[in-house]
All heavy atoms as an XYZ file, in Angstrom:
1010
protein
N      95.472     83.575     59.130
C      94.640     84.518     59.671
C      93.518     83.907     60.294
O      92.867     83.012     59.644
C      94.205     85.569     58.696
C      93.408     86.609     59.238
S      93.016     87.863     58.188
C      91.342     87.421     57.632
N      93.126     84.365     61.443
C      91.830     83.886     62.196
C      91.025     85.062     62.625
O      91.633     86.106     62.814
C      92.232     82.899     63.314
O      92.929     83.629     64.299
N      89.839     84.786     62.859
C      88.901     85.812     63.230
C      88.177     85.387     64.427
O      87.711     84.209     64.453
C      87.885     86.052     62.081
C      88.521     86.528     60.896
C      86.778     87.079     62.478
C      87.729     86.499     59.521
N      88.018     86.253     65.444
C      87.190     85.916     66.580
C      85.813     85.725     66.239
O      85.243     86.364     65.369
C      87.279     86.884     67.672
C      88.713     87.057     68.397
O      89.541     86.090     68.200
O      89.117     88.090     68.884
N      85.172     84.714     66.916
C      83.744     84.444     66.616
C      82.948     83.968     67.868
O      83.720     83.582     68.886
C      83.645     83.397     65.531
S      84.231     81.767     66.020
N      81.737     84.066     67.824
C      80.813     83.472     68.816
C      79.505     82.973     68.071
O      79.029     83.637     67.187
C      80.474     84.608     69.785
N      79.036     81.815     68.516
C      77.940     81.181     67.750
C      77.316     80.085     68.611
O      77.936     79.629     69.584
C      78.257     80.683     66.385
C      79.448     79.596     66.447
C      79.012     78.205     66.579
C      80.688     79.887     66.347
C      79.926     77.227     66.473
C      81.740     78.962     66.377
C      81.271     77.624     66.525
N      76.037     79.818     68.336
C      75.210     78.809     68.985
C      75.220     77.735     67.908
O      75.083     77.996     66.602
C      73.840     79.241     69.233
C      73.743     80.116     70.312
C      73.788     81.601     70.227
C      73.650     79.686     71.718
C      73.752     82.437     71.304
C      73.636     80.657     72.797
C      73.647     81.892     72.652
O      73.592     82.831     73.640
N      75.086     76.411     68.316
C      74.933     75.373     67.465
C      74.619     74.065     68.178
O      74.189     74.221     69.328
N      74.617     72.925     67.624
C      74.222     71.659     68.219
C      75.316     70.628     67.815
O      75.925     70.771     66.760
C      72.878     71.180     67.764
C      72.774     70.935     66.287
C      73.034     69.710     65.698
C      72.367     71.964     65.383
C      72.893     69.423     64.483
C      72.345     71.683     64.048
C      72.586     70.493     63.545
N      75.571     69.693     68.688
C      76.493     68.721     68.386
C      76.055     67.633     67.463
O      74.905     67.021     67.620
C      76.878     67.926     69.728
C      77.716     68.903     70.674
C      78.288     68.095     71.851
C      78.883     69.651     70.021
N      76.833     67.282     66.449
C      76.576     66.141     65.564
C      76.885     64.733     66.142
O      76.260     63.796     65.773
C      77.298     66.286     64.230
N      77.700     64.648     67.099
C      78.083     63.400     67.809
C      78.668     63.823     69.220
O      78.883     64.962     69.493
C      79.079     62.717     66.958
C      80.246     63.344     66.571
C      81.191     62.515     65.647
N      82.165     63.367     64.900
C      82.058     63.842     63.755
N      80.956     63.654     63.066
N      83.029     64.599     63.236
N      78.908     62.755     69.987
C      79.377     62.962     71.392
C      80.767     63.671     71.146
O      81.465     63.506     70.198
C      79.543     61.614     71.988
C      78.227     60.995     72.317
O      77.117     61.540     72.161
O      78.253     59.867     72.841
N      81.118     64.328     72.217
C      82.403     65.014     72.359
C      83.541     63.948     72.318
O      83.362     62.825     72.690
C      82.486     65.756     73.728
N      84.665     64.404     71.771
C      85.809     63.420     71.547
C      87.050     63.954     72.416
O      87.770     64.832     71.779
C      86.119     63.380     70.056
C      87.299     62.469     69.672
O      87.735     61.672     70.565
O      87.760     62.471     68.593
N      87.085     63.648     73.634
C      88.183     64.150     74.474
C      89.556     63.439     73.995
O      89.606     62.308     73.784
C      87.833     63.707     75.848
C      86.604     62.907     75.843
C      86.214     62.802     74.401
N      90.601     64.252     74.038
C      92.027     63.932     73.706
C      93.014     64.525     74.682
O      92.687     65.466     75.302
C      92.175     64.278     72.290
C      91.254     63.656     71.231
C      91.493     64.029     69.829
N      90.545     63.291     68.981
C      90.988     62.725     67.809
N      92.311     62.916     67.377
N      90.148     62.160     67.035
N      94.190     63.994     74.447
C      95.239     64.493     75.234
C      96.389     64.984     74.375
O      96.759     64.218     73.546
C      95.848     63.365     76.298
O      94.751     63.030     77.027
C      96.803     64.008     77.145
N      96.829     66.182     74.555
C      97.892     66.758     73.771
C      99.249     66.034     74.052
O      99.365     65.398     75.130
C      98.014     68.236     74.024
O      98.475     68.512     75.298
N     100.310     66.321     73.296
C     101.620     65.798     73.521
C     102.233     66.291     74.930
O     102.964     65.646     75.507
C     102.561     66.175     72.440
C     102.283     65.311     71.165
C     103.250     65.738     69.978
O     104.003     66.668     70.125
N     103.115     64.964     68.949
N     101.648     67.457     75.256
C     102.107     68.115     76.694
C     101.226     67.526     77.743
O     101.549     67.908     78.950
C     101.913     69.552     76.536
N     100.305     66.537     77.463
C      99.512     65.993     78.562
C      98.393     66.725     79.010
O      97.727     66.381     79.911
N      97.928     67.689     78.119
C      96.738     68.496     78.346
C      95.520     68.013     77.656
O      95.617     67.684     76.621
C      97.119     70.092     78.280
C      98.143     70.526     79.020
C      98.244     71.951     78.839
C      99.439     72.521     79.837
N      99.363     73.982     79.928
N      94.380     68.166     78.421
C      93.079     67.747     77.884
C      92.683     68.859     76.771
O      92.835     69.992     76.987
C      92.132     67.631     78.927
C      90.592     67.335     78.455
C      90.575     66.043     77.840
C      89.624     67.599     79.538
N      92.143     68.342     75.699
C      91.465     69.137     74.702
C      90.338     68.316     74.120
O      90.321     66.983     74.264
C      92.425     69.781     73.691
C      92.903     68.720     72.760
C      94.036     67.928     72.820
C      92.465     68.492     71.344
N      94.208     67.160     71.663
C      93.305     67.436     70.767
C      91.513     69.018     70.496
C      93.164     66.993     69.548
C      91.284     68.525     69.248
C      92.163     67.445     68.688
N      89.208     68.903     73.549
C      88.135     68.217     73.029
C      87.768     68.609     71.634
O      87.801     69.758     71.333
C      86.905     68.535     73.997
C      85.718     67.764     73.549
C      87.252     68.069     75.370
N      87.593     67.550     70.831
C      87.034     67.779     69.408
C      85.577     67.728     69.378
O      85.000     66.694     69.941
C      87.743     66.833     68.557
C      87.381     67.044     67.051
C      87.871     66.077     66.104
N      89.278     66.223     66.075
C      90.052     65.534     65.322
N      89.509     64.453     64.585
N      91.302     65.718     65.175
N      84.923     68.793     68.776
C      83.466     68.709     68.564
C      83.061     68.982     67.116
O      83.845     69.708     66.383
C      82.853     69.838     69.384
C      83.047     69.994     70.925
C      82.482     71.265     71.382
C      82.565     68.597     71.510
N      82.055     68.393     66.689
C      81.499     68.657     65.325
C      80.153     69.439     65.606
O      79.231     68.855     66.158
C      81.259     67.471     64.541
O      80.750     67.732     63.278
N      80.135     70.635     65.241
C      78.968     71.512     65.547
C      78.220     71.996     64.259
O      78.880     72.437     63.345
C      79.500     72.770     66.440
C      78.239     73.582     66.723
C      80.217     72.370     67.666
N      76.934     71.766     64.322
C      76.038     72.180     63.269
C      75.606     73.537     63.574
O      75.092     73.898     64.649
N      75.637     74.550     62.637
C      75.093     75.929     62.912
C      73.999     76.216     61.715
O      74.484     76.001     60.593
C      76.272     76.937     62.879
C      75.774     78.224     62.986
C      77.390     76.593     63.915
N      72.985     76.713     62.090
C      71.990     76.946     61.077
C      71.106     75.765     60.971
O      71.074     74.780     61.749
N      70.319     75.783     59.933
C      69.405     74.635     59.679
C      69.042     74.615     58.173
O      69.192     75.521     57.418
C      68.142     74.601     60.439
C      67.197     75.741     60.185
C      66.002     75.696     61.222
C      64.725     76.392     60.714
N      63.653     76.165     61.510
N      68.546     73.400     57.687
C      68.126     73.245     56.396
C      69.211     73.633     55.385
O      70.331     73.082     55.569
C      66.694     74.013     56.083
C      65.657     73.538     56.934
O      65.692     72.436     57.308
O      64.801     74.419     57.291
N      68.927     74.363     54.340
C      69.854     74.667     53.312
C      70.991     75.582     53.787
O      72.054     75.699     53.232
C      69.221     75.333     51.997
C      68.397     74.316     51.249
O      68.546     73.195     51.399
O      67.419     74.844     50.591
N      70.789     76.336     54.986
C      71.789     77.200     55.534
C      72.684     76.527     56.627
O      73.553     77.118     57.231
C      71.182     78.378     56.121
N      72.568     75.131     56.826
C      73.416     74.554     57.739
C      74.844     74.480     57.319
O      75.213     74.144     56.199
C      72.866     73.019     57.840
C      73.638     72.045     58.863
C      73.331     72.644     60.264
C      73.121     70.662     58.729
N      75.703     74.910     58.380
C      77.088     74.705     58.108
C      77.719     73.918     59.219
O      77.330     73.931     60.340
C      77.841     76.191     58.290
C      77.336     77.128     57.101
C      77.935     76.650     55.894
O      79.127     76.383     55.733
N      77.115     76.748     54.825
N      78.742     73.118     58.967
C      79.392     72.293     59.833
C      80.755     72.986     60.303
O      81.460     73.386     59.349
C      79.536     70.893     59.377
C      78.313     70.136     59.183
C      77.627     69.899     57.992
C      77.453     69.552     60.236
N      76.550     69.175     58.281
C      76.422     69.047     59.607
C      77.605     69.533     61.618
C      75.310     68.468     60.311
C      76.574     68.895     62.319
C      75.503     68.328     61.674
N      80.977     72.942     61.609
C      82.127     73.630     62.193
C      82.906     72.570     62.957
O      82.288     71.934     63.813
C      81.783     74.894     62.983
C      83.089     75.479     63.436
C      80.895     75.779     62.074
N      84.224     72.427     62.647
C      85.017     71.564     63.617
C      85.596     72.449     64.606
O      86.237     73.410     64.399
C      86.160     70.963     62.679
O      87.067     70.132     63.452
N      85.316     71.977     65.832
C      85.671     72.976     66.974
C      86.671     72.099     67.953
O      86.477     70.980     68.162
C      84.445     73.340     67.877
C      84.975     74.077     69.108
C      83.543     74.102     66.871
N      87.824     72.776     68.231
C      88.722     72.067     69.191
C      88.654     73.062     70.469
O      88.928     74.191     70.397
C      90.157     72.128     68.580
N      88.357     72.436     71.604
C      88.214     73.175     72.793
C      89.404     72.961     73.737
O      89.865     71.897     73.955
C      86.879     72.775     73.516
C      86.645     73.723     74.817
C      85.667     72.871     72.651
N      89.889     74.033     74.254
C      91.207     74.018     75.137
C      90.926     74.666     76.494
O      89.935     75.309     76.767
C      92.295     74.803     74.496
C      92.576     74.175     73.010
C      92.103     74.762     71.830
C      93.447     73.121     72.916
C      92.379     74.255     70.613
C      93.727     72.577     71.604
C      93.135     73.171     70.491
N      91.777     74.414     77.309
C      91.873     75.031     78.672
C      90.853     74.430     79.536
O      90.279     73.296     79.391
N      90.258     75.223     80.520
C      89.305     74.877     81.387
C      87.970     74.480     80.655
O      87.204     73.680     81.230
C      89.044     75.982     82.441
C      90.131     76.143     83.403
C      89.574     77.014     84.648
C      90.523     76.772     85.833
N      89.908     76.024     86.798
N      87.830     75.164     79.587
C      86.503     74.918     78.809
C      86.393     73.496     78.453
O      85.348     72.912     78.136
C      86.229     75.845     77.689
N      87.593     72.801     78.201
C      87.589     71.404     77.717
C      87.152     70.450     78.722
O      86.550     69.525     78.380
C      89.158     71.059     77.355
N      87.196     70.818     79.962
C      86.698     69.828     80.960
C      85.128     69.800     80.870
O      84.669     68.638     80.975
C      87.037     70.368     82.483
C      88.559     70.322     82.693
C      88.970     71.022     84.014
O      88.119     71.232     84.885
O      90.160     71.355     84.103
N      84.462     70.874     80.728
C      83.070     70.931     80.572
C      82.669     70.298     79.205
O      81.723     69.567     79.098
C      82.471     72.264     80.771
C      82.510     72.705     82.108
O      82.656     71.952     83.072
N      82.690     74.005     82.184
N      83.319     70.581     78.135
C      83.033     70.204     76.793
C      83.159     68.644     76.701
O      82.409     68.156     75.950
C      84.055     70.864     75.807
N      84.062     68.047     77.541
C      84.197     66.620     77.421
C      82.908     65.810     77.786
O      82.699     64.642     77.488
C      85.338     66.160     78.356
N      82.072     66.500     78.511
C      80.825     65.810     79.046
C      79.570     65.989     77.973
O      78.530     65.351     78.170
C      80.391     66.546     80.292
C      81.441     66.525     81.314
C      81.978     65.246     81.674
O      81.206     64.223     81.875
N      83.261     65.112     81.803
N      79.757     66.728     76.914
C      78.741     67.002     75.982
C      78.435     65.791     75.216
O      79.365     65.015     74.790
C      79.117     68.118     74.979
C      79.384     69.436     75.701
C      80.023     70.429     74.680
C      78.068     70.029     76.253
N      77.175     65.584     74.682
C      76.762     64.410     73.842
C      75.911     64.910     72.643
O      75.518     66.019     72.635
C      75.863     63.501     74.639
C      76.689     62.825     75.899
C      74.555     64.212     75.306
N      75.903     63.975     71.764
C      75.210     64.346     70.496
C      73.827     64.992     70.806
O      73.012     64.421     71.659
C      74.886     63.021     69.664
C      74.155     63.179     68.416
C      74.045     61.840     67.702
C      73.325     62.084     66.355
N      73.137     60.767     65.627
N      73.522     66.032     70.041
C      72.274     66.772     70.186
C      72.226     67.909     71.105
O      71.382     68.712     71.102
N      73.288     67.970     72.083
C      73.389     69.077     73.020
C      73.558     70.310     72.119
O      74.173     70.447     71.118
C      74.633     68.982     73.876
C      74.387     68.047     75.086
O      73.151     67.705     75.261
O      75.305     67.654     75.696
N      72.827     71.460     72.630
C      73.069     72.643     72.062
C      74.122     73.466     72.798
O      74.214     73.349     74.079
C      71.736     73.575     72.111
C      70.686     72.892     71.234
C      69.423     73.797     71.132
N      68.460     73.119     70.297
C      68.435     73.097     68.870
N      69.389     73.511     68.239
N      67.457     72.402     68.367
N      75.111     74.213     72.093
C      76.110     74.848     72.691
C      76.337     76.229     72.336
O      75.892     76.641     71.228
C      77.432     74.038     72.401
C      77.455     72.658     73.021
C      77.610     73.945     70.922
N      77.008     76.956     73.102
C      77.439     78.305     72.802
C      79.063     78.225     72.745
O      79.731     77.810     73.696
C      76.993     79.302     73.826
C      77.629     80.767     73.641
C      77.211     81.522     72.530
C      78.637     81.122     74.578
C      77.770     82.887     72.413
C      79.180     82.462     74.385
C      78.788     83.233     73.371
O      79.257     84.478     73.165
N      79.544     78.704     71.677
C      81.055     78.707     71.488
C      81.645     79.982     71.242
O      81.154     80.838     70.515
C      81.384     77.854     70.155
C      80.786     76.534     70.239
C      82.815     77.735     69.939
C      81.378     75.454     71.239
N      82.767     80.259     71.791
C      83.624     81.530     71.529
C      85.038     81.089     71.210
O      85.530     80.213     71.905
C      83.659     82.546     72.629
C      82.363     83.211     72.883
C      82.410     84.244     73.993
O      83.585     84.476     74.532
O      81.334     84.677     74.482
N      85.696     81.651     70.150
C      86.934     81.289     69.785
C      87.453     81.948     68.520
O      86.913     83.008     68.167
N      88.431     81.479     67.949
C      89.091     81.965     66.694
C      88.789     81.015     65.641
O      88.975     79.882     65.651
C      90.490     82.143     66.803
O      90.758     82.966     67.851
N      88.120     81.627     64.581
C      87.774     80.710     63.378
C      88.593     80.953     62.110
O      89.105     82.061     61.966
C      86.287     81.006     62.987
C      85.706     80.021     61.992
C      86.158     82.447     62.366
C      84.225     80.003     61.861
N      88.967     79.887     61.406
C      89.642     80.054     60.139
C      89.198     78.983     59.198
O      88.548     77.942     59.550
C      91.115     80.032     60.330
C      91.635     78.790     60.978
C      93.172     78.881     61.190
C      93.679     77.593     61.747
N      95.132     77.679     62.007
N      89.324     79.301     57.915
C      89.092     78.332     56.792
C      90.292     77.372     56.593
O      91.451     77.950     56.335
C      88.555     78.976     55.579
C      87.314     79.897     55.881
C      88.430     77.992     54.465
C      86.798     80.721     54.743
N      90.086     76.157     56.621
C      91.073     75.211     56.301
C      90.809     74.570     54.984
O      89.741     74.420     54.540
C      91.224     74.113     57.308
C      91.518     74.527     58.686
C      93.063     74.810     58.869
O      93.798     74.337     58.199
O      93.291     75.710     59.814
N      92.080     74.243     54.157
C      91.792     73.527     52.911
C      92.529     72.294     53.007
O      93.643     72.177     53.614
C      92.390     74.472     51.790
O      91.624     75.567     51.717
N      92.075     71.310     52.309
C      92.858     69.869     52.267
C      92.216     69.135     51.063
O      91.328     69.575     50.402
C      92.600     69.143     53.595
C      91.174     68.660     53.762
C      90.684     67.513     53.349
C      90.033     69.320     54.354
N      89.256     67.372     53.706
C      88.904     68.516     54.238
C      89.972     70.583     54.846
C      87.707     68.820     54.725
C      88.627     70.969     55.327
C      87.646     70.160     55.197
N      93.096     68.099     50.770
C      92.574     67.158     49.668
C      91.919     65.966     50.252
O      92.491     65.382     51.111
C      93.803     66.833     48.893
C      94.477     67.886     48.045
C      94.664     67.519     46.634
N      95.173     68.624     45.918
C      94.465     69.451     45.159
N      93.112     69.287     44.993
N      94.943     70.561     44.601
N      90.726     65.637     49.709
C      90.049     64.490     50.118
C      90.575     63.164     49.495
O      91.555     63.357     48.674
N      90.084     62.106     50.012
C      90.645     60.781     49.393
C      90.388     60.703     47.904
O      91.128     59.942     47.262
C      90.101     59.690     50.195
O      88.688     59.637     50.011
N      89.450     61.347     47.430
C      89.134     61.355     45.903
C      90.056     62.375     45.167
O      89.825     62.465     44.014
C      87.694     61.617     45.626
C      87.276     62.923     46.196
O      88.048     63.741     46.819
O      86.058     63.193     45.897
N      90.900     63.057     45.962
C      91.876     64.059     45.225
C      91.182     65.549     45.126
O      91.987     66.412     44.733
N      89.872     65.592     45.455
C      89.334     66.990     45.240
C      89.697     67.805     46.512
O      89.873     67.417     47.600
C      87.750     66.744     45.312
N      89.887     69.118     46.132
C      90.221     70.078     47.138
C      88.966     70.311     48.007
O      87.911     70.538     47.537
C      90.750     71.289     46.584
C      91.192     72.294     47.677
C      91.993     73.553     47.066
O      92.060     73.621     45.952
O      92.372     74.346     47.919
N      89.007     70.251     49.332
C      88.046     70.611     50.207
C      88.239     71.752     51.128
O      89.423     72.159     51.335
C      87.707     69.359     51.094
C      87.602     68.084     50.318
C      86.322     67.377     50.569
N      86.157     66.070     50.054
C      85.594     65.806     48.897
N      84.841     66.699     48.348
N      85.508     64.552     48.435
N      87.297     72.385     51.644
C      87.348     73.509     52.580
C      86.459     73.399     53.763
O      85.366     72.822     53.679
C      87.093     74.857     51.825
C      87.732     75.142     50.544
N      88.982     75.591     50.631
C      87.374     74.805     49.344
C      89.506     75.587     49.347
N      88.587     75.217     48.526
N      86.797     73.730     54.906
C      86.008     73.682     56.137
C      86.320     74.709     57.134
O      87.361     75.323     57.014
N      85.378     74.954     58.061
C      85.566     75.947     59.099
C      86.078     75.299     60.353
O      85.512     74.233     60.775
C      84.219     76.622     59.340
C      83.502     77.306     58.274
C      82.191     77.852     58.588
C      84.450     78.596     57.787
N      87.114     75.900     60.847
C      87.713     75.286     62.038
C      87.761     76.374     63.232
O      88.113     77.484     62.853
C      89.075     74.688     61.856
C      89.090     73.479     61.104
O      88.319     72.672     61.183
N      90.243     73.407     60.207
N      87.511     76.032     64.373
C      87.497     76.926     65.505
C      88.319     76.401     66.657
O      88.225     75.251     67.040
C      86.148     77.207     66.009
C      86.002     78.010     67.275
C      85.159     77.986     64.925
N      89.365     77.263     67.096
C      89.970     76.942     68.340
C      89.236     77.765     69.440
O      89.200     78.948     69.500
C      91.424     77.386     68.296
N      88.475     76.958     70.301
C      87.506     77.573     71.232
C      88.175     77.710     72.654
O      88.809     76.856     73.114
C      86.280     76.764     71.364
N      87.913     78.957     73.224
C      88.389     79.074     74.679
C      87.076     79.096     75.493
O      87.325     79.193     76.752
C      89.123     80.346     74.784
C      88.547     81.610     74.230
C      87.578     82.331     74.945
C      88.792     82.032     73.087
C      86.936     83.468     74.388
C      88.239     83.237     72.404
C      87.294     83.925     73.180
N      85.964     79.112     74.839
C      84.740     79.102     75.763
C      83.810     78.132     75.069
O      83.474     78.282     73.779
C      84.127     80.338     75.826
C      82.946     80.461     76.765
C      82.448     81.869     76.981
C      81.397     81.960     77.983
N      80.992     83.372     78.303
N      83.114     77.162     75.780
C      82.239     76.220     75.310
C      81.311     75.982     76.387
O      81.627     75.410     77.425
C      82.844     75.054     74.750
S      81.751     73.690     74.228
N      79.989     76.271     76.177
C      78.923     76.095     77.278
C      77.739     75.394     76.663
O      77.333     75.748     75.536
C      78.431     77.456     77.914
C      79.589     78.162     78.547
C      79.176     79.495     79.074
O      77.922     79.929     78.693
O      79.946     80.183     79.758
N      77.226     74.398     77.369
C      76.001     73.761     77.018
C      74.810     74.789     77.264
O      74.888     75.414     78.396
C      75.705     72.516     77.915
C      74.577     71.764     77.437
C      74.388     70.446     78.273
N      73.265     69.719     77.908
C      71.998     69.945     78.451
N      71.892     70.826     79.454
N      70.977     69.229     78.058
N      73.985     74.959     76.426
C      72.932     75.832     76.682
C      71.557     75.029     76.868
O      71.500     74.018     76.372
C      72.768     76.931     75.465
O      72.450     76.171     74.271
C      73.957     77.654     75.295
N      70.583     75.813     77.377
C      69.341     75.116     77.607
C      68.568     75.396     76.268
O      68.703     76.470     75.674
C      68.572     75.641     78.800
C      69.376     75.292     80.012
N      69.376     74.015     80.599
C      70.091     76.039     80.899
C      70.001     74.007     81.692
N      70.593     75.122     81.953
N      67.569     74.562     75.866
C      66.784     74.917     74.668
C      65.714     75.899     75.101
O      65.112     75.733     76.116
C      66.143     73.562     74.198
O      65.430     72.939     75.283
C      67.164     72.562     73.639
N      65.675     76.991     74.339
C      64.740     77.949     74.666
C      64.041     78.340     73.358
O      64.525     78.118     72.206
C      65.329     79.213     75.343
C      66.516     79.779     74.354
C      65.961     78.913     76.577
C      67.082     80.994     74.855
N      62.839     79.048     73.550
C      62.165     79.667     72.385
C      61.853     78.718     71.282
O      61.457     77.501     71.585
N      62.048     79.164     70.151
C      61.693     78.308     68.907
C      62.600     77.095     68.760
O      62.316     76.282     67.868
C      61.534     79.081     67.696
C      62.888     79.688     67.182
C      62.650     80.490     66.132
N      63.876     80.831     65.571
C      64.238     81.760     64.674
N      63.209     82.315     64.136
N      65.420     81.984     64.204
N      63.631     77.027     69.462
C      64.632     75.932     69.200
C      64.281     74.698     70.012
O      64.844     73.734     69.880
C      66.128     76.341     69.648
C      66.655     77.375     68.777
O      66.241     77.380     67.590
N      67.444     78.304     69.264
N      63.176     74.781     70.967
C      62.873     73.669     71.750
C      62.023     72.679     70.742
O      61.266     73.067     69.978
C      61.778     74.076     72.747
C      62.353     74.766     73.921
C      61.236     74.930     74.925
N      61.706     75.814     75.943
C      60.956     76.236     76.947
N      59.689     75.900     77.003
N      61.336     77.003     77.812
N      62.329     71.332     71.061
C      61.376     70.365     70.322
C      59.923     70.656     70.645
O      59.680     71.180     71.839
C      61.853     69.068     70.900
C      63.214     69.321     71.350
C      63.350     70.746     71.874
N      59.015     70.379     69.838
C      57.678     70.690     70.036
C      57.010     70.055     71.313
O      56.246     70.819     71.981
C      56.694     70.183     68.897
C      56.939     71.053     67.638
C      55.770     71.009     66.711
N      55.969     71.659     65.580
C      55.730     73.110     65.430
N      55.352     73.644     66.499
N      55.922     73.663     64.325
N      57.495     68.991     71.731
C      56.891     68.338     72.918
C      57.387     69.005     74.146
O      56.858     68.756     75.250
C      57.179     66.842     72.972
C      58.618     66.394     72.823
O      59.418     67.354     72.493
O      58.936     65.398     73.259
N      58.401     69.899     74.194
C      58.885     70.627     75.269
C      58.284     71.990     75.393
O      58.505     72.636     76.401
C      60.384     70.727     75.203
C      61.133     69.414     75.463
C      62.685     69.546     75.421
O      63.116     70.687     75.607
O      63.322     68.575     75.206
N      57.663     72.546     74.445
C      57.085     73.806     74.506
C      55.841     73.785     75.410
O      55.035     72.942     75.408
C      56.653     74.242     73.027
C      57.831     74.396     72.131
C      57.285     74.988     70.785
N      58.514     75.215     69.945
C      58.419     75.344     68.581
N      57.204     75.529     68.048
N      59.457     75.419     67.862
N      55.825     74.908     76.218
C      54.612     74.879     76.976
C      53.380     75.208     76.254
O      53.444     75.934     75.118
C      55.019     76.229     77.892
C      56.016     76.997     77.108
C      56.781     76.075     76.272
N      52.306     74.744     76.720
C      51.047     74.835     76.027
C      50.634     76.373     76.058
O      50.878     76.933     77.191
C      49.932     74.019     76.658
N      50.213     77.012     75.024
C      49.831     78.358     75.009
C      48.434     78.472     75.730
O      47.565     77.757     75.511
C      49.724     78.946     73.632
C      51.055     78.925     73.018
C      50.891     79.658     71.654
N      52.121     79.468     70.880
C      52.895     80.529     70.570
N      52.441     81.776     71.023
N      53.905     80.386     70.004
N      48.475     79.400     76.730
C      47.299     79.660     77.384
C      46.424     80.533     76.624
O      46.865     81.589     75.943
C      47.455     80.249     78.747
C      48.164     79.312     79.671
C      48.366     79.948     81.066
O      47.582     80.857     81.374
O      49.213     79.638     81.753
N      45.166     80.296     76.479
C      44.127     81.064     75.786
C      43.865     82.413     76.653
O      43.750     82.217     77.928
C      42.884     80.360     75.514
C      43.068     79.186     74.568
C      43.349     79.561     73.208
O      43.067     80.691     72.719
N      44.277     78.958     72.595
N      43.896     83.529     76.079
C      43.550     84.692     76.901
C      42.091     84.538     77.547
O      41.270     83.980     76.835
C      43.481     85.789     75.842
C      43.625     85.303     74.558
C      44.004     83.911     74.708
N      42.064     84.975     78.722
C      40.682     84.822     79.396
C      39.826     86.010     78.850
O      40.197     87.044     78.762
C      40.872     84.908     80.840
C      41.556     83.802     81.523
C      41.818     83.918     83.038
C      42.409     82.652     83.414
N      42.728     82.641     84.922
N      38.620     85.598     78.484
C      37.693     86.583     77.904
C      36.917     87.017     79.190
O      36.491     86.352     79.913
C      36.748     85.883     76.946
C      37.539     85.369     75.701
C      36.728     84.780     74.690
N      37.558     84.408     73.555
C      37.394     84.706     72.337
N      36.542     85.714     71.953
N      38.255     84.226     71.388
N      36.600     88.287     79.004
C      35.848     89.097     79.943
C      34.476     88.803     79.545
O      33.983     88.912     78.443
C      36.147     90.515     79.923
C      36.482     90.941     81.442
C      36.824     92.544     81.321
O      37.258     92.995     80.252
N      36.758     93.100     82.458
N      33.523     88.698     80.623
C      32.154     88.617     80.364
C      31.686     89.916     79.974
O      32.068     90.896     80.530
C      31.406     88.049     81.679
N      30.836     90.006     79.164
C      30.287     91.196     78.706
C      29.561     92.071     79.879
O      28.920     91.469     80.740
C      29.081     90.976     77.670
C      29.366     89.576     77.159
C      30.074     88.878     78.352
N      29.861     93.319     79.874
C      29.291     94.255     80.950
C      27.790     94.321     80.637
O      27.246     94.036     79.605
C      30.072     95.496     81.006
N      27.165     94.824     81.647
C      25.590     95.191     81.504
C      25.235     95.909     80.198
O      25.094     96.317     79.943
C      25.061     95.858     82.654
N      25.354     96.306     79.430
C      24.888     96.888     78.164
C      25.395     96.019     76.940
O      25.228     96.485     75.896
N      25.963     94.983     77.172
C      26.419     94.136     76.005
C      27.869     94.376     75.590
O      28.506     93.656     74.850
N      28.434     95.393     76.124
C      29.797     95.900     75.736
C      30.834     94.947     76.521
O      30.671     94.732     77.737
C      30.155     97.321     76.048
N      31.820     94.458     75.925
C      32.776     93.564     76.641
C      33.646     94.136     77.507
O      34.275     93.519     78.394
C      33.539     92.862     75.416
C      33.406     93.724     74.306
C      32.132     94.479     74.449
N      34.012     95.472     77.429
C      34.892     96.181     78.401
C      34.232     97.389     78.921
O      33.347     97.886     78.291
C      36.146     96.540     77.479
C      36.856     95.415     76.974
C      36.872     95.216     75.568
C      37.585     94.626     77.726
C      37.556     94.143     75.076
C      38.241     93.615     77.191
C      38.223     93.288     75.793
N      34.664     97.738     80.038
C      34.182     98.974     80.638
C      35.268     99.989     80.557
O      36.406     99.732     80.583
C      34.011     98.670     82.233
O      33.717     99.805     82.797
N      34.785    101.277     80.279
C      35.768    102.364     80.284
C      36.293    102.905     81.568
O      37.109    103.772     81.705
C      35.088    103.535     79.591
C      35.029    103.227     78.074
O      35.737    102.494     77.529
O      34.102    103.862     77.394
N      35.762    102.261     82.661
C      36.123    102.662     84.020
C      37.576    102.089     84.366
O      37.873    101.031     84.143
C      35.109    101.990     84.890
C      35.073    102.685     86.186
C      33.932    102.101     87.075
O      33.197    101.283     86.609
O      33.850    102.572     88.383
N      38.395    103.036     84.875
C      39.745    102.700     85.315
C      39.631    102.037     86.603
O      38.945    102.365     87.538
C      40.563    103.994     85.431
C      40.623    104.608     83.999
C      41.995    103.588     86.012
C      41.306    105.927     84.046
N      40.264    100.791     86.743
C      40.092     99.950     87.980
C      40.847    100.314     89.210
O      40.958     99.639     90.204
C      40.578     98.565     87.511
C      41.573     98.840     86.430
C      41.060    100.131     85.692
N      41.452    101.584     89.185
C      42.270    102.068     90.377
C      41.951    103.469     90.689
O      41.385    104.161     90.015
C      43.746    101.714     90.260
C      44.281    102.331     88.967
C      45.069    103.407     88.929
C      44.296    101.490     87.730
C      45.550    103.952     87.747
C      44.821    101.986     86.631
C      45.562    103.134     86.634
C-alpha cells in the first residue's frame, strides 16, 4: 500500500541519475525532512519529466516533492531489521530558500521603524487624519 504525499526537504547528497532497463532516466535522491530530533530521511526515486530537472540537483538544495510514499523493510548487514520511507515521485522542484529557512547571512537586515518626531506639545503622534 502507498499513500500520496507532498513535502519540502533538503538533499543530503548530489542527485544520482540512473537509467532503467527500458532506457528511461530516473533519479535517486536522499532527502532530509524536518530538523534536529524530528529529522527523517526519505529515499526518493524521481521518474518521468521531473527526473530531467531532478538530475541537476546538488547537495544542500531545498526541494518540493510530490509522489507516493510507503514504508520499506529490509535486513541490514548486521542482520537487524530496518525500516525506511521511500517515495516514488512524479514532481520534484528545487525551491528557493525563504523565510526562516534561509541561512542567517542571506536574511535581509531588518529595518528599524522610523520614529516620528514629537509634535509641538511633546506628544509623538497627532490625532489629525492625514487625508
